[in-house]
C-alpha positions as CSV (number, residue, x, y, z in Angstrom):
1,M,0.0,0.0,-0.1
2,A,3.1,2.3,0.2
3,K,3.0,3.1,-3.5
4,G,0.9,6.5,-4.1
5,L,0.6,6.9,-0.3
6,V,-0.2,10.5,0.4
7,K,0.2,11.2,4.2
8,V,-2.0,13.8,5.7
9,G,-0.4,15.1,9.0
10,M,-2.2,16.6,12.0
11,A,-3.6,19.9,11.3
12,D,-3.4,19.1,7.5
13,A,-5.5,18.3,4.5
14,K,-4.7,16.9,1.0
15,I,-6.7,16.4,-2.2
16,S,-5.9,14.1,-5.0
17,A,-7.5,13.0,-8.3
18,K,-4.6,10.8,-9.2
19,P,-5.5,7.2,-9.8
20,G,-3.5,4.8,-7.4
21,D,-3.2,7.4,-4.6
22,V,-4.3,6.4,-1.1
23,L,-4.6,9.4,1.3
24,V,-3.8,8.3,5.0
25,T,-3.9,9.9,8.4
26,Y,-2.5,8.4,11.6
27,A,-3.3,9.0,15.2
28,L,-6.8,10.1,15.1
29,G,-7.5,10.2,19.0
30,S,-9.6,13.1,19.9
31,C,-8.9,14.8,16.5
32,I,-11.5,14.2,13.7
33,G,-10.4,12.9,10.3
34,V,-12.7,13.6,7.4
35,C,-12.8,11.9,3.9
36,L,-14.7,13.7,1.0
37,Y,-15.1,11.9,-2.2
38,D,-16.8,12.8,-5.4
39,P,-17.4,9.4,-7.4
40,A,-18.3,11.2,-10.7
41,V,-14.9,12.7,-11.0
42,S,-12.9,10.7,-8.8
43,V,-11.6,13.6,-6.7
44,G,-11.0,12.8,-2.9
45,G,-9.9,14.9,0.0
46,M,-8.9,14.1,3.6
47,G,-8.5,16.4,6.6
48,H,-7.0,16.0,10.2
49,Y,-8.4,18.4,12.5
50,L,-7.2,19.1,16.1
51,L,-9.9,21.5,17.5
52,P,-13.6,22.4,16.8
53,N,-13.6,26.1,16.4
54,S,-11.1,28.9,15.4
55,S,-13.2,31.6,17.2
56,Q,-11.5,30.6,20.6
57,A,-8.2,31.4,19.3
58,P,-8.6,34.7,17.1
59,G,-6.0,35.1,14.5
60,A,-4.6,31.6,15.1
61,S,-6.6,30.1,12.0
62,T,-4.7,32.3,9.5
63,A,-1.4,30.5,10.6
64,N,-2.8,27.2,10.1
65,P,-6.5,26.9,9.1
66,F,-6.3,23.1,9.1
67,K,-6.0,23.0,12.9
68,Y,-9.7,23.9,13.2
69,I,-12.8,22.2,11.8
70,D,-14.5,25.4,10.8
71,T,-11.7,26.9,8.8
72,G,-10.1,23.7,7.6
73,M,-13.2,22.3,6.1
74,E,-14.1,25.5,4.4
75,K,-10.4,25.3,2.7
76,L,-10.8,21.4,2.0
77,L,-14.2,21.9,0.6
78,A,-13.2,24.9,-1.7
79,G,-10.1,22.8,-2.9
80,M,-12.3,20.0,-3.9
81,L,-14.8,22.3,-5.8
82,S,-11.9,23.8,-7.6
83,Q,-10.9,20.4,-9.0
84,G,-14.4,19.7,-10.3
85,A,-16.1,18.0,-7.4
86,V,-19.6,18.9,-6.8
87,Q,-20.7,19.3,-3.2
88,R,-24.1,17.4,-3.4
89,R,-22.4,14.2,-4.8
90,M,-19.7,14.0,-2.1
91,K,-19.5,10.9,0.0
92,V,-18.5,11.7,3.5
93,S,-16.8,9.4,6.1
94,I,-15.4,10.6,9.5
95,A,-13.3,9.0,12.1
96,G,-11.7,9.9,15.6
97,G,-13.3,12.0,18.2
98,A,-12.3,9.7,21.0
99,Q,-11.8,10.7,24.6
100,S,-8.2,9.8,24.5
101,V,-6.7,12.0,27.3
102,K,-8.3,13.0,30.6
103,I,-6.9,16.4,31.4
104,S,-7.9,16.8,34.9
105,A,-11.1,16.2,37.0
106,Q,-12.8,18.7,34.7
107,D,-12.9,16.8,31.6
108,Y,-12.9,19.1,28.4
109,D,-13.8,16.2,26.1
110,I,-12.3,17.6,23.1
111,G,-13.1,14.5,21.1
112,K,-16.9,14.8,21.5
113,R,-16.6,18.7,20.8
114,N,-14.9,18.0,17.6
115,Y,-17.5,15.3,16.6
116,L,-20.3,17.9,17.3
117,A,-18.4,20.5,15.3
118,I,-18.0,18.4,12.3
119,R,-21.6,17.3,12.2
120,K,-22.6,21.0,12.5
121,F,-20.4,22.0,9.6
122,L,-21.6,19.2,7.4
123,W,-25.3,19.8,8.3
124,K,-24.9,23.6,7.5
125,N,-23.4,22.7,4.1
126,G,-26.1,20.0,3.3
127,M,-23.7,17.2,3.4
128,L,-24.7,13.9,5.0
129,I,-22.2,11.5,6.9
130,G,-22.2,8.2,5.0
131,S,-20.0,6.3,7.6
132,E,-18.4,7.0,10.9
133,D,-16.2,5.3,13.4
134,V,-16.0,7.9,16.3
135,G,-15.7,8.0,20.2
136,G,-14.3,5.5,22.5
137,T,-10.9,5.8,24.0
138,F,-8.6,4.4,21.2
139,P,-6.8,6.0,18.2
140,R,-7.6,5.2,14.5
141,T,-5.9,5.4,11.1
142,M,-7.9,6.3,8.2
143,Y,-7.2,5.5,4.6
144,M,-8.9,6.5,1.4
145,R,-8.3,5.1,-2.2
146,I,-8.8,7.7,-4.9
147,D,-9.5,5.1,-7.5
148,D,-13.0,4.2,-5.9
149,G,-13.4,6.2,-2.8
150,E,-13.1,3.2,-0.3
151,V,-12.4,4.3,3.2
152,T,-10.8,1.9,5.5
153,I,-10.5,2.6,9.3
154,K,-8.1,0.7,11.4
155,S,-9.2,1.0,15.2
156,Y,-6.4,0.1,17.5
157,S,-8.6,-1.5,20.2
158,K,-10.2,-3.8,17.7
159,K,-8.7,-6.8,15.9
160,M,-10.3,-6.1,12.6
161,A,-10.4,-3.0,10.4
162,R,-13.6,-1.7,9.1
163,K,-14.1,-0.8,5.5
164,D,-16.8,1.5,4.2
165,T,-17.5,2.3,0.5
């Protein structure tokens, strides 16, 4: 699977229309990974977002918009549209949103807040989640094949990986 492997880091997003490419993001704990795919033009995009909302850190979203779901998804969606994708045709898969770290007795539950933020963004943009693997306390790795949009999620507390198409 290493041939054509395109890594999406934390606070990052990538778009591809290249046959044979596989987008991958690792270590989705409380972060949210999002795959968008338009089957009519075989364009796919993946984002790895750390926090729900850029408004809590004014000015920070200009340094790296992909750190936040609100600004990162806007840029990912705009990039996909610029490559010929059509929003209403896009298939959506998400993963992550785990409660991987307990900060203190007062739990901030970033994973849950990230999950709610991505659902809100998608709902406001008329996009439905086709598949998801969220919550729990374990990390995930998410893969998406550009050839057919197949998404595979490896959950590290489970023995078998899950595939969604």
